[in-house]
PDBQT receptor file of N, H, CA, C and O in Angstrom, charges set to zero:
ATOM      1  N   UNK A   1       4.883 -16.994  16.433  1.00  0.00    +0.000 N 
ATOM      2  CA  UNK A   1       5.724 -16.167  15.431  1.00  0.00    +0.000 C 
ATOM      3  C   UNK A   1       4.871 -15.556  14.264  1.00  0.00    +0.000 C 
ATOM      4  O   UNK A   1       4.989 -14.396  13.869  1.00  0.00    +0.000 OA
ATOM      5  N   UNK A   2       3.880 -16.610  13.700  1.00  0.00    +0.000 N 
ATOM      6  H   UNK A   2       3.783 -17.552  14.021  1.00  0.00    +0.000 HD
ATOM      7  CA  UNK A   2       3.108 -16.099  12.741  1.00  0.00    +0.000 C 
ATOM      8  C   UNK A   2       2.078 -15.027  12.820  1.00  0.00    +0.000 C 
ATOM      9  O   UNK A   2       1.566 -14.429  11.874  1.00  0.00    +0.000 OA
ATOM     10  N   UNK A   3       1.825 -14.859  14.243  1.00  0.00    +0.000 N 
ATOM     11  H   UNK A   3       2.240 -15.346  15.012  1.00  0.00    +0.000 HD
ATOM     12  CA  UNK A   3       0.986 -13.900  14.626  1.00  0.00    +0.000 C 
ATOM     13  C   UNK A   3       1.522 -12.551  14.666  1.00  0.00    +0.000 C 
ATOM     14  O   UNK A   3       0.847 -11.535  14.500  1.00  0.00    +0.000 OA
ATOM     15  N   UNK A   4       2.845 -12.595  14.908  1.00  0.00    +0.000 N 
ATOM     16  H   UNK A   4       3.393 -13.420  15.043  1.00  0.00    +0.000 HD
ATOM     17  CA  UNK A   4       3.594 -11.266  15.052  1.00  0.00    +0.000 C 
ATOM     18  C   UNK A   4       3.899 -10.713  13.532  1.00  0.00    +0.000 C 
ATOM     19  O   UNK A   4       3.850  -9.519  13.234  1.00  0.00    +0.000 OA
ATOM     20  N   UNK A   5       4.193 -11.685  12.699  1.00  0.00    +0.000 N 
ATOM     21  H   UNK A   5       4.232 -12.655  12.941  1.00  0.00    +0.000 HD
ATOM     22  CA  UNK A   5       4.224 -11.359  11.290  1.00  0.00    +0.000 C 
ATOM     23  C   UNK A   5       2.923 -10.898  10.591  1.00  0.00    +0.000 C 
ATOM     24  O   UNK A   5       2.938 -10.032   9.716  1.00  0.00    +0.000 OA
ATOM     25  N   UNK A   6       1.901 -11.459  10.977  1.00  0.00    +0.000 N 
ATOM     26  H   UNK A   6       1.890 -12.162  11.688  1.00  0.00    +0.000 HD
ATOM     27  CA  UNK A   6       0.641 -11.034  10.536  1.00  0.00    +0.000 C 
ATOM     28  C   UNK A   6       0.268  -9.707  10.982  1.00  0.00    +0.000 C 
ATOM     29  O   UNK A   6      -0.466  -9.029  10.263  1.00  0.00    +0.000 OA
ATOM     30  N   UNK A   7       0.685  -9.268  12.071  1.00  0.00    +0.000 N 
ATOM     31  H   UNK A   7       1.281  -9.818  12.656  1.00  0.00    +0.000 HD
ATOM     32  CA  UNK A   7       0.494  -7.908  12.959  1.00  0.00    +0.000 C 
ATOM     33  C   UNK A   7       1.271  -6.959  12.229  1.00  0.00    +0.000 C 
ATOM     34  O   UNK A   7       0.915  -5.789  12.086  1.00  0.00    +0.000 OA
ATOM     35  N   UNK A   8       2.377  -7.464  11.741  1.00  0.00    +0.000 N 
ATOM     36  H   UNK A   8       2.666  -8.414  11.857  1.00  0.00    +0.000 HD
ATOM     37  CA  UNK A   8       3.438  -6.589  11.155  1.00  0.00    +0.000 C 
ATOM     38  C   UNK A   8       2.985  -5.986   9.581  1.00  0.00    +0.000 C 
ATOM     39  O   UNK A   8       3.280  -4.866   9.164  1.00  0.00    +0.000 OA
ATOM     40  N   UNK A   9       2.289  -6.903   8.924  1.00  0.00    +0.000 N 
ATOM     41  H   UNK A   9       2.049  -7.813   9.263  1.00  0.00    +0.000 HD
ATOM     42  CA  UNK A   9       1.653  -6.840   7.794  1.00  0.00    +0.000 C 
ATOM     43  C   UNK A   9       0.412  -5.874   7.792  1.00  0.00    +0.000 C 
ATOM     44  O   UNK A   9       0.239  -4.957   6.989  1.00  0.00    +0.000 OA
ATOM     45  N   UNK A  10      -0.370  -6.208   8.761  1.00  0.00    +0.000 N 
ATOM     46  H   UNK A  10      -0.229  -6.952   9.413  1.00  0.00    +0.000 HD
ATOM     47  CA  UNK A  10      -1.400  -5.417   9.062  1.00  0.00    +0.000 C 
ATOM     48  C   UNK A  10      -1.203  -3.859   9.258  1.00  0.00    +0.000 C 
ATOM     49  O   UNK A  10      -1.910  -2.995   8.738  1.00  0.00    +0.000 OA
ATOM     50  N   UNK A  11      -0.108  -3.643  10.108  1.00  0.00    +0.000 N 
ATOM     51  H   UNK A  11       0.466  -4.344  10.530  1.00  0.00    +0.000 HD
ATOM     52  CA  UNK A  11       0.202  -2.460  10.425  1.00  0.00    +0.000 C 
ATOM     53  C   UNK A  11       0.848  -1.656   9.150  1.00  0.00    +0.000 C 
ATOM     54  O   UNK A  11       0.554  -0.480   8.936  1.00  0.00    +0.000 OA
ATOM     55  N   UNK A  12       1.682  -2.337   8.390  1.00  0.00    +0.000 N 
ATOM     56  H   UNK A  12       1.921  -3.293   8.564  1.00  0.00    +0.000 HD
ATOM     57  CA  UNK A  12       2.136  -1.866   7.133  1.00  0.00    +0.000 C 
ATOM     58  C   UNK A  12       1.148  -1.334   6.199  1.00  0.00    +0.000 C 
ATOM     59  O   UNK A  12       1.130  -0.222   5.671  1.00  0.00    +0.000 OA
ATOM     60  N   UNK A  13       0.141  -2.530   6.052  1.00  0.00    +0.000 N 
ATOM     61  H   UNK A  13       0.155  -3.433   6.480  1.00  0.00    +0.000 HD
ATOM     62  CA  UNK A  13      -1.163  -1.968   5.059  1.00  0.00    +0.000 C 
ATOM     63  C   UNK A  13      -1.693  -0.990   5.477  1.00  0.00    +0.000 C 
ATOM     64  O   UNK A  13      -1.993  -0.084   4.699  1.00  0.00    +0.000 OA
ATOM     65  N   UNK A  14      -1.961  -0.903   6.875  1.00  0.00    +0.000 N 
ATOM     66  H   UNK A  14      -1.717  -1.638   7.507  1.00  0.00    +0.000 HD
ATOM     67  CA  UNK A  14      -2.519   0.556   7.101  1.00  0.00    +0.000 C 
ATOM     68  C   UNK A  14      -1.902   1.496   6.897  1.00  0.00    +0.000 C 
ATOM     69  O   UNK A  14      -2.489   2.424   6.341  1.00  0.00    +0.000 OA
ATOM     70  N   UNK A  15      -0.807   1.622   7.170  1.00  0.00    +0.000 N 
ATOM     71  H   UNK A  15      -0.330   0.868   7.622  1.00  0.00    +0.000 HD
ATOM     72  CA  UNK A  15       0.169   2.680   7.113  1.00  0.00    +0.000 C 
ATOM     73  C   UNK A  15       0.399   3.131   5.472  1.00  0.00    +0.000 C 
ATOM     74  O   UNK A  15       0.455   4.321   5.163  1.00  0.00    +0.000 OA
ATOM     75  N   UNK A  16       0.502   2.236   4.647  1.00  0.00    +0.000 N 
ATOM     76  H   UNK A  16       0.457   1.269   4.898  1.00  0.00    +0.000 HD
ATOM     77  CA  UNK A  16       0.281   2.191   3.210  1.00  0.00    +0.000 C 
ATOM     78  C   UNK A  16      -0.971   2.928   2.525  1.00  0.00    +0.000 C 
ATOM     79  O   UNK A  16      -0.886   3.808   1.669  1.00  0.00    +0.000 OA
ATOM     80  N   UNK A  17      -2.194   2.374   3.092  1.00  0.00    +0.000 N 
ATOM     81  H   UNK A  17      -2.263   1.658   3.787  1.00  0.00    +0.000 HD
ATOM     82  CA  UNK A  17      -3.418   2.911   2.725  1.00  0.00    +0.000 C 
ATOM     83  C   UNK A  17      -3.670   4.481   3.266  1.00  0.00    +0.000 C 
ATOM     84  O   UNK A  17      -4.349   5.270   2.609  1.00  0.00    +0.000 OA
ATOM     85  N   UNK A  18      -3.083   4.817   4.460  1.00  0.00    +0.000 N 
ATOM     86  H   UNK A  18      -2.532   4.176   4.994  1.00  0.00    +0.000 HD
ATOM     87  CA  UNK A  18      -3.085   6.025   4.842  1.00  0.00    +0.000 C 
ATOM     88  C   UNK A  18      -2.129   7.150   3.834  1.00  0.00    +0.000 C 
ATOM     89  O   UNK A  18      -2.426   8.270   3.419  1.00  0.00    +0.000 OA
ATOM     90  N   UNK A  19      -1.239   6.565   3.705  1.00  0.00    +0.000 N 
ATOM     91  H   UNK A  19      -0.997   5.655   4.042  1.00  0.00    +0.000 HD
ATOM     92  CA  UNK A  19      -0.218   7.190   2.528  1.00  0.00    +0.000 C 
ATOM     93  C   UNK A  19      -0.827   7.277   1.186  1.00  0.00    +0.000 C 
ATOM     94  O   UNK A  19      -0.575   8.242   0.465  1.00  0.00    +0.000 OA
ATOM     95  N   UNK A  20      -1.484   6.482   0.870  1.00  0.00    +0.000 N 
ATOM     96  H   UNK A  20      -1.689   5.698   1.455  1.00  0.00    +0.000 HD
ATOM     97  CA  UNK A  20      -2.265   6.359  -0.383  1.00  0.00    +0.000 C 
ATOM     98  C   UNK A  20      -3.090   7.402  -0.431  1.00  0.00    +0.000 C 
ATOM     99  O   UNK A  20      -2.974   8.176  -1.381  1.00  0.00    +0.000 OA
ATOM    100  N   UNK A  21      -4.141   7.654   0.632  1.00  0.00    +0.000 N 
ATOM    101  H   UNK A  21      -4.235   7.025   1.404  1.00  0.00    +0.000 HD
ATOM    102  CA  UNK A  21      -5.338   8.515   0.697  1.00  0.00    +0.000 C 
ATOM    103  C   UNK A  21      -4.588   9.844   0.794  1.00  0.00    +0.000 C 
ATOM    104  O   UNK A  21      -5.175  10.740   0.187  1.00  0.00    +0.000 OA
ATOM    105  N   UNK A  22      -3.417  10.231   1.410  1.00  0.00    +0.000 N 
ATOM    106  H   UNK A  22      -2.940   9.503   1.904  1.00  0.00    +0.000 HD
ATOM    107  CA  UNK A  22      -2.979  11.511   1.695  1.00  0.00    +0.000 C 
ATOM    108  C   UNK A  22      -2.150  11.914   0.285  1.00  0.00    +0.000 C 
ATOM    109  O   UNK A  22      -1.765  13.076   0.148  1.00  0.00    +0.000 OA
ATOM    110  N   UNK A  23      -1.936  11.082  -0.576  1.00  0.00    +0.000 N 
ATOM    111  H   UNK A  23      -2.249  10.138  -0.465  1.00  0.00    +0.000 HD
ATOM    112  CA  UNK A  23      -1.057  11.239  -1.796  1.00  0.00    +0.000 C 
ATOM    113  C   UNK A  23      -1.808  12.180  -2.604  1.00  0.00    +0.000 C 
ATOM    114  O   UNK A  23      -2.987  12.438  -2.361  1.00  0.00    +0.000 OA
ATOM    115  N   UNK A  24      -1.088  12.754  -3.658  1.00  0.00    +0.000 N 
ATOM    116  H   UNK A  24      -0.131  12.545  -3.855  1.00  0.00    +0.000 HD
ATOM    117  CA  UNK A  24      -1.642  13.834  -4.633  1.00  0.00    +0.000 C 
ATOM    118  C   UNK A  24      -1.885  13.149  -5.899  1.00  0.00    +0.000 C 
ATOM    119  O   UNK A  24      -1.881  13.733  -6.983  1.00  0.00    +0.000 OA
ATOM    120  N   UNK A  25      -2.126  11.738  -5.725  1.00  0.00    +0.000 N 
ATOM    121  H   UNK A  25      -2.130  11.264  -4.844  1.00  0.00    +0.000 HD
ATOM    122  CA  UNK A  25      -2.686  10.907  -6.976  1.00  0.00    +0.000 C 
ATOM    123  C   UNK A  25      -4.312  11.306  -7.212  1.00  0.00    +0.000 C 
ATOM    124  O   UNK A  25      -4.998  11.909  -6.386  1.00  0.00    +0.000 OA
ATOM    125  N   UNK A  26      -4.708  10.887  -8.365  1.00  0.00    +0.000 N 
ATOM    126  H   UNK A  26      -4.150  10.396  -9.035  1.00  0.00    +0.000 HD
ATOM    127  CA  UNK A  26      -6.190  11.313  -8.427  1.00  0.00    +0.000 C 
ATOM    128  C   UNK A  26      -6.937  10.288  -7.879  1.00  0.00    +0.000 C 
ATOM    129  O   UNK A  26      -6.381   9.219  -7.628  1.00  0.00    +0.000 OA
ATOM    130  N   UNK A  27      -8.369  10.489  -7.606  1.00  0.00    +0.000 N 
ATOM    131  H   UNK A  27      -8.820  11.358  -7.810  1.00  0.00    +0.000 HD
ATOM    132  CA  UNK A  27      -9.101   9.527  -6.863  1.00  0.00    +0.000 C 
ATOM    133  C   UNK A  27      -9.146   8.175  -7.245  1.00  0.00    +0.000 C 
ATOM    134  O   UNK A  27      -9.155   7.253  -6.429  1.00  0.00    +0.000 OA
ATOM    135  N   UNK A  28      -9.181   7.993  -8.825  1.00  0.00    +0.000 N 
ATOM    136  H   UNK A  28      -9.174   8.742  -9.488  1.00  0.00    +0.000 HD
ATOM    137  CA  UNK A  28      -9.286   6.584  -9.305  1.00  0.00    +0.000 C 
ATOM    138  C   UNK A  28      -7.999   5.834  -8.806  1.00  0.00    +0.000 C 
ATOM    139  O   UNK A  28      -8.037   4.670  -8.405  1.00  0.00    +0.000 OA
ATOM    140  N   UNK A  29      -6.959   6.527  -8.859  1.00  0.00    +0.000 N 
ATOM    141  H   UNK A  29      -6.929   7.472  -9.186  1.00  0.00    +0.000 HD
ATOM    142  CA  UNK A  29      -5.507   5.773  -8.744  1.00  0.00    +0.000 C 
ATOM    143  C   UNK A  29      -5.821   5.377  -7.250  1.00  0.00    +0.000 C 
ATOM    144  O   UNK A  29      -5.863   4.180  -6.967  1.00  0.00    +0.000 OA
ATOM    145  N   UNK A  30      -6.043   6.331  -6.284  1.00  0.00    +0.000 N 
ATOM    146  H   UNK A  30      -6.009   7.303  -6.513  1.00  0.00    +0.000 HD
ATOM    147  CA  UNK A  30      -6.156   6.042  -5.084  1.00  0.00    +0.000 C 
ATOM    148  C   UNK A  30      -7.014   4.706  -4.507  1.00  0.00    +0.000 C 
ATOM    149  O   UNK A  30      -6.655   3.870  -3.678  1.00  0.00    +0.000 OA
ATOM    150  N   UNK A  31      -8.121   4.806  -5.161  1.00  0.00    +0.000 N 
ATOM    151  H   UNK A  31      -8.412   5.485  -5.835  1.00  0.00    +0.000 HD
ATOM    152  CA  UNK A  31      -8.919   3.842  -5.078  1.00  0.00    +0.000 C 
ATOM    153  C   UNK A  31      -8.197   2.411  -5.631  1.00  0.00    +0.000 C 
ATOM    154  O   UNK A  31      -8.037   1.467  -4.859  1.00  0.00    +0.000 OA
ATOM    155  N   UNK A  32      -7.905   2.370  -6.625  1.00  0.00    +0.000 N 
ATOM    156  H   UNK A  32      -8.035   3.138  -7.253  1.00  0.00    +0.000 HD
ATOM    157  CA  UNK A  32      -7.212   1.104  -7.253  1.00  0.00    +0.000 C 
ATOM    158  C   UNK A  32      -6.075   0.625  -6.224  1.00  0.00    +0.000 C 
ATOM    159  O   UNK A  32      -6.052  -0.517  -5.766  1.00  0.00    +0.000 OA
ATOM    160  N   UNK A  33      -5.130   1.622  -5.909  1.00  0.00    +0.000 N 
ATOM    161  H   UNK A  33      -5.149   2.550  -6.281  1.00  0.00    +0.000 HD
ATOM    162  CA  UNK A  33      -4.293   1.356  -4.863  1.00  0.00    +0.000 C 
ATOM    163  C   UNK A  33      -4.625   0.564  -3.730  1.00  0.00    +0.000 C 
ATOM    164  O   UNK A  33      -4.082  -0.487  -3.388  1.00  0.00    +0.000 OA
ATOM    165  N   UNK A  34      -5.643   1.210  -3.135  1.00  0.00    +0.000 N 
ATOM    166  H   UNK A  34      -6.084   2.063  -3.414  1.00  0.00    +0.000 HD
ATOM    167  CA  UNK A  34      -6.269   0.822  -1.831  1.00  0.00    +0.000 C 
ATOM    168  C   UNK A  34      -6.776  -0.721  -2.145  1.00  0.00    +0.000 C 
ATOM    169  O   UNK A  34      -6.512  -1.606  -1.332  1.00  0.00    +0.000 OA
ATOM    170  N   UNK A  35      -7.529  -1.017  -3.381  1.00  0.00    +0.000 N 
ATOM    171  H   UNK A  35      -7.743  -0.297  -4.042  1.00  0.00    +0.000 HD
ATOM    172  CA  UNK A  35      -8.096  -2.074  -3.400  1.00  0.00    +0.000 C 
ATOM    173  C   UNK A  35      -6.959  -3.113  -3.745  1.00  0.00    +0.000 C 
ATOM    174  O   UNK A  35      -7.133  -4.318  -3.566  1.00  0.00    +0.000 OA
ATOM    175  N   UNK A  36      -5.741  -2.567  -4.269  1.00  0.00    +0.000 N 
ATOM    176  H   UNK A  36      -5.600  -1.588  -4.414  1.00  0.00    +0.000 HD
ATOM    177  CA  UNK A  36      -4.654  -3.605  -4.418  1.00  0.00    +0.000 C 
ATOM    178  C   UNK A  36      -4.051  -4.150  -3.282  1.00  0.00    +0.000 C 
ATOM    179  O   UNK A  36      -3.715  -5.328  -3.157  1.00  0.00    +0.000 OA
ATOM    180  N   UNK A  37      -3.899  -3.086  -2.297  1.00  0.00    +0.000 N 
ATOM    181  H   UNK A  37      -4.172  -2.129  -2.398  1.00  0.00    +0.000 HD
ATOM    182  CA  UNK A  37      -3.431  -3.421  -0.906  1.00  0.00    +0.000 C 
ATOM    183  C   UNK A  37      -4.311  -4.239  -0.068  1.00  0.00    +0.000 C 
ATOM    184  O   UNK A  37      -3.885  -5.037   0.766  1.00  0.00    +0.000 OA
ATOM    185  N   UNK A  38      -5.725  -3.989  -0.344  1.00  0.00    +0.000 N 
ATOM    186  H   UNK A  38      -6.072  -3.340  -1.022  1.00  0.00    +0.000 HD
ATOM    187  CA  UNK A  38      -6.773  -4.723   0.655  1.00  0.00    +0.000 C 
ATOM    188  C   UNK A  38      -6.749  -6.285   0.029  1.00  0.00    +0.000 C 
ATOM    189  O   UNK A  38      -6.840  -7.213   0.832  1.00  0.00    +0.000 OA
ATOM    190  N   UNK A  39      -6.639  -6.541  -1.256  1.00  0.00    +0.000 N 
ATOM    191  H   UNK A  39      -6.565  -5.787  -1.908  1.00  0.00    +0.000 HD
ATOM    192  CA  UNK A  39      -6.906  -7.575  -2.065  1.00  0.00    +0.000 C 
ATOM    193  C   UNK A  39      -5.839  -8.701  -1.616  1.00  0.00    +0.000 C 
ATOM    194  O   UNK A  39      -6.026  -9.779  -1.051  1.00  0.00    +0.000 OA
ATOM    195  N   UNK A  40      -4.622  -8.059  -2.078  1.00  0.00    +0.000 N 
ATOM    196  H   UNK A  40      -4.470  -7.183  -2.537  1.00  0.00    +0.000 HD
ATOM    197  CA  UNK A  40      -3.105  -8.807  -1.889  1.00  0.00    +0.000 C 
ATOM    198  C   UNK A  40      -2.599  -8.127  -1.008  1.00  0.00    +0.000 C 
ATOM    199  O   UNK A  40      -2.063  -7.095  -1.412  1.00  0.00    +0.000 OA
ATOM    200  N   UNK A  41      -2.557  -8.360   0.303  1.00  0.00    +0.000 N 
ATOM    201  H   UNK A  41      -2.992  -9.199   0.632  1.00  0.00    +0.000 HD
ATOM    202  CA  UNK A  41      -1.873  -7.502   1.372  1.00  0.00    +0.000 C 
ATOM    203  C   UNK A  41      -0.491  -7.482   1.278  1.00  0.00    +0.000 C 
ATOM    204  O   UNK A  41      -0.009  -6.355   1.394  1.00  0.00    +0.000 OA
ATOM    205  N   UNK A  42       0.436  -8.558   1.070  1.00  0.00    +0.000 N 
ATOM    206  H   UNK A  42       0.044  -9.473   0.975  1.00  0.00    +0.000 HD
ATOM    207  CA  UNK A  42       1.748  -8.381   1.009  1.00  0.00    +0.000 C 
ATOM    208  C   UNK A  42       2.302  -8.084  -0.373  1.00  0.00    +0.000 C 
ATOM    209  O   UNK A  42       3.217  -7.262  -0.433  1.00  0.00    +0.000 OA
ATOM    210  N   UNK A  43       1.855  -8.662  -1.517  1.00  0.00    +0.000 N 
ATOM    211  H   UNK A  43       1.112  -9.330  -1.468  1.00  0.00    +0.000 HD
ATOM    212  CA  UNK A  43       2.079  -8.403  -2.706  1.00  0.00    +0.000 C 
ATOM    213  C   UNK A  43       1.903  -6.932  -3.203  1.00  0.00    +0.000 C 
ATOM    214  O   UNK A  43       2.715  -6.268  -3.847  1.00  0.00    +0.000 OA
ATOM    215  N   UNK A  44       0.533  -6.534  -2.717  1.00  0.00    +0.000 N 
ATOM    216  H   UNK A  44      -0.126  -7.074  -2.194  1.00  0.00    +0.000 HD
ATOM    217  CA  UNK A  44       0.138  -5.425  -3.146  1.00  0.00    +0.000 C 
ATOM    218  C   UNK A  44       0.952  -4.097  -2.265  1.00  0.00    +0.000 C 
ATOM    219  O   UNK A  44       1.195  -2.997  -2.762  1.00  0.00    +0.000 OA
ATOM    220  N   UNK A  45       1.273  -4.506  -0.908  1.00  0.00    +0.000 N 
ATOM    221  H   UNK A  45       1.075  -5.400  -0.505  1.00  0.00    +0.000 HD
ATOM    222  CA  UNK A  45       2.376  -3.651  -0.488  1.00  0.00    +0.000 C 
ATOM    223  C   UNK A  45       3.598  -3.363  -1.130  1.00  0.00    +0.000 C 
ATOM    224  O   UNK A  45       4.114  -2.246  -1.170  1.00  0.00    +0.000 OA
ATOM    225  N   UNK A  46       4.028  -4.342  -1.607  1.00  0.00    +0.000 N 
ATOM    226  H   UNK A  46       3.609  -5.249  -1.574  1.00  0.00    +0.000 HD
ATOM    227  CA  UNK A  46       5.520  -4.307  -2.359  1.00  0.00    +0.000 C 
ATOM    228  C   UNK A  46       5.128  -3.758  -3.477  1.00  0.00    +0.000 C 
ATOM    229  O   UNK A  46       5.923  -2.843  -3.692  1.00  0.00    +0.000 OA
ATOM    230  N   UNK A  47       4.196  -3.810  -4.473  1.00  0.00    +0.000 N 
ATOM    231  H   UNK A  47       3.550  -4.553  -4.299  1.00  0.00    +0.000 HD
ATOM    232  CA  UNK A  47       4.003  -3.443  -5.636  1.00  0.00    +0.000 C 
ATOM    233  C   UNK A  47       3.658  -1.802  -5.264  1.00  0.00    +0.000 C 
ATOM    234  O   UNK A  47       4.183  -0.956  -5.989  1.00  0.00    +0.000 OA
ATOM    235  N   UNK A  48       2.893  -1.408  -4.286  1.00  0.00    +0.000 N 
ATOM    236  H   UNK A  48       2.466  -2.095  -3.697  1.00  0.00    +0.000 HD
ATOM    237  CA  UNK A  48       2.709  -0.092  -4.067  1.00  0.00    +0.000 C 
ATOM    238  C   UNK A  48       4.081   0.692  -3.795  1.00  0.00    +0.000 C 
ATOM    239  O   UNK A  48       4.370   1.760  -4.334  1.00  0.00    +0.000 OA
ATOM    240  N   UNK A  49       4.944  -0.054  -2.804  1.00  0.00    +0.000 N 
ATOM    241  H   UNK A  49       4.710  -0.922  -2.367  1.00  0.00    +0.000 HD
ATOM    242  CA  UNK A  49       6.138   0.704  -2.513  1.00  0.00    +0.000 C 
ATOM    243  C   UNK A  49       6.969   1.197  -3.643  1.00  0.00    +0.000 C 
ATOM    244  O   UNK A  49       7.522   2.287  -3.785  1.00  0.00    +0.000 OA
ATOM    245  N   UNK A  50       6.930   0.014  -4.516  1.00  0.00    +0.000 N 
ATOM    246  H   UNK A  50       6.481  -0.871  -4.400  1.00  0.00    +0.000 HD
ATOM    247  CA  UNK A  50       8.038   0.204  -5.780  1.00  0.00    +0.000 C 
ATOM    248  C   UNK A  50       7.429   1.039  -6.784  1.00  0.00    +0.000 C 
ATOM    249  O   UNK A  50       8.134   1.867  -7.360  1.00  0.00    +0.000 OA
ATOM    250  N   UNK A  51       6.016   0.907  -7.108  1.00  0.00    +0.000 N 
ATOM    251  H   UNK A  51       5.443   0.234  -6.640  1.00  0.00    +0.000 HD
ATOM    252  CA  UNK A  51       5.293   1.768  -8.279  1.00  0.00    +0.000 C 
ATOM    253  C   UNK A  51       4.243   2.878  -8.032  1.00  0.00    +0.000 C 
ATOM    254  O   UNK A  51       3.804   3.679  -8.857  1.00  0.00    +0.000 OA
ATOM    255  N   UNK A  52       3.921   2.750  -6.663  1.00  0.00    +0.000 N 
ATOM    256  H   UNK A  52       4.278   2.099  -5.993  1.00  0.00    +0.000 HD
ATOM    257  CA  UNK A  52       2.817   3.802  -6.336  1.00  0.00    +0.000 C 
ATOM    258  C   UNK A  52       3.466   5.313  -6.214  1.00  0.00    +0.000 C 
ATOM    259  O   UNK A  52       4.672   5.562  -6.217  1.00  0.00    +0.000 OA
ATOM    260  N   UNK A  53       2.371   6.279  -6.103  1.00  0.00    +0.000 N 
ATOM    261  H   UNK A  53       1.392   6.077  -6.101  1.00  0.00    +0.000 HD
ATOM    262  CA  UNK A  53       2.971   7.696  -5.912  1.00  0.00    +0.000 C 
ATOM    263  C   UNK A  53       4.042   7.740  -4.889  1.00  0.00    +0.000 C 
ATOM    264  O   UNK A  53       3.824   7.199  -3.806  1.00  0.00    +0.000 OA
ATOM    265  N   UNK A  54       5.302   8.390  -5.138  1.00  0.00    +0.000 N 
ATOM    266  H   UNK A  54       5.480   8.830  -6.018  1.00  0.00    +0.000 HD
ATOM    267  CA  UNK A  54       6.447   8.273  -4.412  1.00  0.00    +0.000 C 
ATOM    268  C   UNK A  54       7.210   7.495  -4.347  1.00  0.00    +0.000 C 
ATOM    269  O   UNK A  54       8.219   7.582  -3.647  1.00  0.00    +0.000 OA
ATOM    270  N   UNK A  55       6.883   6.458  -5.129  1.00  0.00    +0.000 N 
ATOM    271  H   UNK A  55       6.064   6.388  -5.698  1.00  0.00    +0.000 HD
ATOM    272  CA  UNK A  55       7.750   5.111  -5.075  1.00  0.00    +0.000 C 
ATOM    273  C   UNK A  55       8.961   5.547  -5.903  1.00  0.00    +0.000 C 
ATOM    274  O   UNK A  55       8.992   6.586  -6.563  1.00  0.00    +0.000 OA
ATOM    275  N   UNK A  56      10.173   4.462  -5.785  1.00  0.00    +0.000 N 
ATOM    276  H   UNK A  56      10.148   3.618  -5.249  1.00  0.00    +0.000 HD
ATOM    277  CA  UNK A  56      11.332   4.624  -6.542  1.00  0.00    +0.000 C 
ATOM    278  C   UNK A  56      11.156   4.818  -8.105  1.00  0.00    +0.000 C 
ATOM    279  O   UNK A  56      12.046   5.392  -8.732  1.00  0.00    +0.000 OA
ATOM    280  N   UNK A  57      10.081   4.372  -8.708  1.00  0.00    +0.000 N 
ATOM    281  H   UNK A  57       9.358   3.906  -8.198  1.00  0.00    +0.000 HD
ATOM    282  CA  UNK A  57      10.033   4.342 -10.047  1.00  0.00    +0.000 C 
ATOM    283  C   UNK A  57       9.408   5.649 -10.509  1.00  0.00    +0.000 C 
ATOM    284  O   UNK A  57       9.440   5.982 -11.694  1.00  0.00    +0.000 OA
ATOM    285  N   UNK A  58       8.930   6.269  -9.710  1.00  0.00    +0.000 N 
ATOM    286  H   UNK A  58       8.904   5.998  -8.747  1.00  0.00    +0.000 HD
ATOM    287  CA  UNK A  58       8.127   7.727  -9.946  1.00  0.00    +0.000 C 
ATOM    288  C   UNK A  58       9.188   8.819  -9.834  1.00  0.00    +0.000 C 
ATOM    289  O   UNK A  58       8.910   9.970 -10.169  1.00  0.00    +0.000 OA
ATOM    290  N   UNK A  59      10.386   8.495  -9.376  1.00  0.00    +0.000 N 
ATOM    291  H   UNK A  59      10.612   7.560  -9.103  1.00  0.00    +0.000 HD
ATOM    292  CA  UNK A  59      11.373   9.751  -9.053  1.00  0.00    +0.000 C 
ATOM    293  C   UNK A  59      12.246   9.767 -10.352  1.00  0.00    +0.000 C 
ATOM    294  O   UNK A  59      13.137  10.605 -10.487  1.00  0.00    +0.000 OA
TER     295      UNK A  59
C-alpha cells in the first residue's frame, strides 16, 4: 500500500514540476518552486497547488 502512495506522490510531483517549468512565472520563481517540490514532496506539492502560478490564490 505504501508503495502505491509513494508512486502517486512521485507522479504528482513530476507533473507539478512540468507545469512549473511551462508556466509564465519568472525563471527565479520557477527554480524556487521546483526546489520546494523536490525538497518537500508532499507539502511542497500542496503549497504549489494553492499558491503557485495558476493556483486559487492567484485568481
